Residue frames as a rotation matrix with the C-alpha (Angstrom) as fourth column:
MET 1
0.101 -0.885 0.455 15.80
-0.486 -0.443 -0.753 31.71
0.868 -0.145 -0.475 28.86
ASP 2
0.073 -0.244 -0.967 17.51
0.650 0.747 -0.140 29.72
0.756 -0.618 0.213 31.65
GLU 3
0.918 0.215 -0.333 17.60
0.395 -0.426 0.814 31.00
0.033 -0.879 -0.476 35.25
VAL 4
0.159 -0.861 0.483 20.34
0.297 -0.424 -0.855 33.55
0.941 0.280 0.188 35.82
ASN 5
0.237 -0.184 -0.954 22.18
0.971 0.048 0.232 34.30
0.003 -0.982 0.190 39.06
VAL 6
0.582 0.135 0.802 21.85
0.333 -0.939 -0.084 37.96
0.741 0.316 -0.592 39.66
ASP 7
-0.345 -0.673 -0.654 24.49
0.906 -0.057 -0.419 39.88
0.245 -0.737 0.630 41.72
LEU 8
-0.836 0.096 -0.540 22.80
0.080 -0.953 -0.293 43.37
-0.543 -0.288 0.789 41.43
SER 9
-0.133 0.828 0.545 19.36
0.985 0.171 -0.019 44.43
-0.108 0.534 -0.838 40.49
LEU 10
-0.954 -0.208 -0.218 18.58
0.182 -0.974 0.132 47.86
-0.239 0.086 0.967 39.00
ASP 11
-0.113 0.994 -0.009 15.05
0.782 0.084 -0.617 49.29
-0.612 -0.077 -0.787 39.07
ALA 12
-0.925 -0.340 -0.171 14.49
0.160 -0.755 0.636 51.37
-0.345 0.560 0.753 35.98
VAL 13
-0.255 0.940 0.226 10.64
0.966 0.240 0.091 51.11
0.032 0.241 -0.970 35.89
GLY 14
0.717 0.551 -0.427 9.03
0.540 -0.826 -0.158 54.50
-0.440 -0.117 -0.890 34.87
LEU 15
-0.086 -0.747 -0.659 12.40
-0.202 -0.634 0.746 55.78
-0.976 0.197 -0.097 33.19
TYR 16
0.877 0.359 0.319 12.56
0.255 0.215 -0.943 56.31
-0.407 0.908 0.097 29.48
CYS 17
0.365 -0.785 0.501 15.32
0.929 0.273 -0.250 56.30
0.060 0.557 0.829 26.93
PRO 18
0.197 -0.702 -0.684 18.10
-0.252 0.638 -0.728 57.00
0.947 0.316 -0.051 27.58
MET 19
0.102 -0.248 0.963 17.88
-0.957 -0.290 0.027 56.84
0.273 -0.924 -0.267 31.32
PRO 20
0.959 0.130 0.251 17.83
-0.218 0.905 0.365 53.02
-0.180 -0.405 0.896 31.73
ILE 21
0.654 -0.751 0.090 21.07
0.538 0.379 -0.753 52.87
0.532 0.541 0.652 29.82
VAL 22
0.086 -0.582 0.809 22.55
-0.412 -0.760 -0.503 55.82
0.907 -0.290 -0.305 31.80
LYS 23
0.486 0.109 0.867 21.69
-0.872 0.127 0.473 54.09
-0.058 -0.986 0.156 35.13
THR 24
0.976 -0.186 0.115 22.96
0.189 0.982 -0.011 50.72
-0.110 0.032 0.993 33.89
ALA 25
0.375 -0.905 0.200 26.37
0.180 -0.140 -0.974 52.35
0.909 0.401 0.111 32.96
LYS 26
0.031 -0.301 0.953 26.59
-0.843 -0.520 -0.137 53.58
0.537 -0.800 -0.270 36.59
ALA 27
0.688 0.346 0.638 25.36
-0.679 0.617 0.398 50.31
-0.256 -0.707 0.659 38.21
ILE 28
0.880 -0.363 -0.307 27.61
0.144 0.819 -0.556 48.03
0.453 0.445 0.773 36.19
GLN 29
-0.003 -0.924 0.383 30.60
-0.293 -0.365 -0.884 49.74
0.956 -0.114 -0.270 38.00
ARG 30
0.197 0.172 0.965 29.22
-0.978 -0.040 0.207 48.49
0.074 -0.984 0.160 41.28
ILE 31
0.882 0.159 0.445 29.80
-0.236 0.964 0.123 44.80
-0.409 -0.213 0.887 40.44
GLN 32
-0.085 -0.974 0.211 32.88
-0.327 0.227 0.917 42.76
-0.941 0.009 -0.337 39.59
VAL 33
-0.259 -0.102 -0.961 33.86
-0.963 0.110 0.247 41.49
0.080 0.989 -0.127 36.25
GLY 34
-0.867 0.006 -0.499 31.98
-0.048 0.994 0.095 38.28
0.496 0.106 -0.862 35.71
GLN 35
-0.712 0.676 -0.190 29.00
0.339 0.094 -0.936 39.25
-0.615 -0.731 -0.297 37.86
VAL 36
-0.562 0.640 0.523 25.56
0.716 0.062 0.695 39.83
0.413 0.766 -0.493 36.49
LEU 37
-0.898 0.337 -0.283 23.37
-0.192 -0.879 -0.437 42.96
-0.396 -0.337 0.854 36.55
GLU 38
-0.411 0.831 0.376 19.67
0.911 0.388 0.139 42.64
-0.030 0.400 -0.916 36.19
VAL 39
-0.977 0.038 -0.212 17.89
-0.037 -0.999 -0.009 45.61
-0.212 -0.002 0.977 34.90
VAL 40
-0.366 0.920 0.141 14.02
0.870 0.392 -0.299 45.93
-0.330 0.013 -0.944 35.22
ALA 41
-0.897 0.038 -0.439 12.40
-0.201 -0.922 0.331 48.42
-0.392 0.385 0.835 32.86
ASP 42
-0.010 0.941 0.339 9.06
0.486 0.301 -0.820 49.07
-0.874 0.157 -0.460 31.39
ASP 43
0.305 0.002 -0.952 10.32
-0.707 -0.670 -0.227 51.09
-0.638 0.743 -0.203 28.36
GLU 44
0.817 0.132 0.561 10.18
0.176 0.869 -0.463 48.68
-0.548 0.477 0.687 25.46
ASP 45
0.777 -0.592 -0.212 13.12
-0.543 -0.461 -0.702 50.51
0.318 0.661 -0.680 23.80
ILE 46
0.242 -0.737 0.630 15.44
-0.838 0.168 0.519 48.48
-0.489 -0.654 -0.577 26.19
LYS 47
0.730 0.089 0.678 14.83
0.131 0.955 -0.266 45.46
-0.671 0.283 0.686 24.04
LEU 48
0.780 -0.439 0.447 17.22
0.497 0.001 -0.868 47.15
0.380 0.899 0.219 21.40
ASP 49
0.691 -0.484 0.537 19.08
-0.526 -0.846 -0.087 49.62
0.497 -0.222 -0.839 23.50
MET 50
0.624 -0.466 0.627 20.60
-0.558 0.296 0.775 47.12
-0.547 -0.834 -0.075 25.88
PRO 51
0.669 -0.430 0.606 22.09
0.596 0.798 -0.090 44.72
-0.445 0.422 0.790 23.30
ASN 52
0.704 -0.334 0.627 23.44
0.402 -0.541 -0.739 47.67
0.586 0.772 -0.247 21.47
TRP 53
0.687 -0.399 0.607 24.94
-0.690 -0.620 0.374 49.20
0.227 -0.676 -0.701 24.58
CYS 54
0.650 -0.441 0.619 26.54
-0.169 0.710 0.684 45.90
-0.741 -0.549 0.387 25.52
LYS 55
0.652 -0.439 0.618 28.02
0.758 0.401 -0.514 45.51
-0.022 0.804 0.594 22.02
ALA 56
0.642 -0.324 0.695 29.42
0.110 -0.858 -0.501 49.01
0.759 0.398 -0.515 22.22
THR 57
0.574 -0.332 0.748 30.83
-0.792 -0.457 0.405 48.70
0.208 -0.825 -0.525 25.70
GLY 58
-0.354 -0.741 -0.570 32.11
-0.611 0.645 -0.459 45.10
0.708 0.186 -0.681 25.75
HIS 59
-0.543 0.307 0.782 29.75
-0.670 0.402 -0.624 43.74
-0.506 -0.862 -0.012 28.29
GLU 60
-0.986 0.140 -0.090 27.81
0.076 0.863 0.499 40.51
0.148 0.485 -0.862 27.67
PHE 61
-0.235 0.970 0.061 24.04
-0.965 -0.240 0.102 40.64
0.114 -0.034 0.993 26.89
LEU 62
-0.951 -0.153 0.270 22.68
-0.221 0.944 -0.245 37.45
-0.217 -0.292 -0.931 28.49
GLY 63
-0.633 0.770 0.085 19.08
0.586 0.404 0.702 37.90
0.506 0.494 -0.707 27.47
LEU 64
-0.752 0.586 0.302 15.73
-0.626 -0.779 -0.048 39.42
0.207 -0.225 0.952 28.19
ARG 65
-0.661 0.712 -0.236 12.50
0.739 0.673 -0.039 38.05
0.131 -0.200 -0.971 29.91
GLU 66
-0.613 0.627 0.480 9.18
-0.417 -0.773 0.478 39.91
0.671 0.093 0.735 29.73
VAL 67
-0.625 0.444 -0.642 7.10
0.726 0.632 -0.270 39.52
0.286 -0.635 -0.717 32.85
ASP 68
0.229 0.866 -0.444 3.77
0.916 -0.347 -0.204 41.41
-0.331 -0.360 -0.872 33.39
GLY 69
0.886 0.212 0.412 4.76
0.397 -0.808 -0.436 44.29
0.240 0.550 -0.800 31.00
GLU 70
0.699 -0.716 0.007 8.22
-0.555 -0.536 0.636 44.61
-0.451 -0.448 -0.772 32.54
TYR 71
0.758 -0.517 -0.397 11.41
-0.117 0.491 -0.863 43.74
0.641 0.701 0.312 30.82
HIS 72
0.772 -0.562 0.298 14.08
-0.197 0.234 0.952 41.89
-0.605 -0.793 0.070 32.92
VAL 73
0.792 -0.585 -0.176 17.43
-0.171 0.064 -0.983 42.28
0.586 0.809 -0.049 31.08
TYR 74
0.832 -0.548 0.086 20.56
0.179 0.412 0.893 40.56
-0.526 -0.728 0.441 32.22
VAL 75
0.727 -0.687 0.007 24.10
-0.390 -0.421 -0.819 41.89
0.565 0.592 -0.574 31.52
LYS 76
0.743 -0.595 -0.306 27.32
0.654 0.547 0.522 40.21
-0.143 -0.588 0.796 32.50
ARG 77
0.818 -0.512 -0.263 30.20
-0.464 -0.857 0.223 42.67
-0.340 -0.061 -0.939 33.27
ARG 78
0.801 -0.553 0.231 33.11
0.596 0.699 -0.396 41.85
0.058 0.455 0.889 31.02
VAL 79
0.010 -0.837 0.548 35.36
0.549 -0.453 -0.702 45.02
0.836 0.308 0.455 31.37
């Protein structure tokens, strides 16, 4: 995955489904359309949950990177 310019980072480490998505839904409202939210989580369910949430809400799933047991997920606000 290429380097992503992040506008806001959300720490969801230690949270389990559905809380990373619940927190993402609130955090995405704090950035402008076209900006990128990074979500850092250690719940591996995020690998499926985030792309599905993006599809359901109209935001763009940019990708995921795993670093030392943490998942860094990137979402571009579209709506």
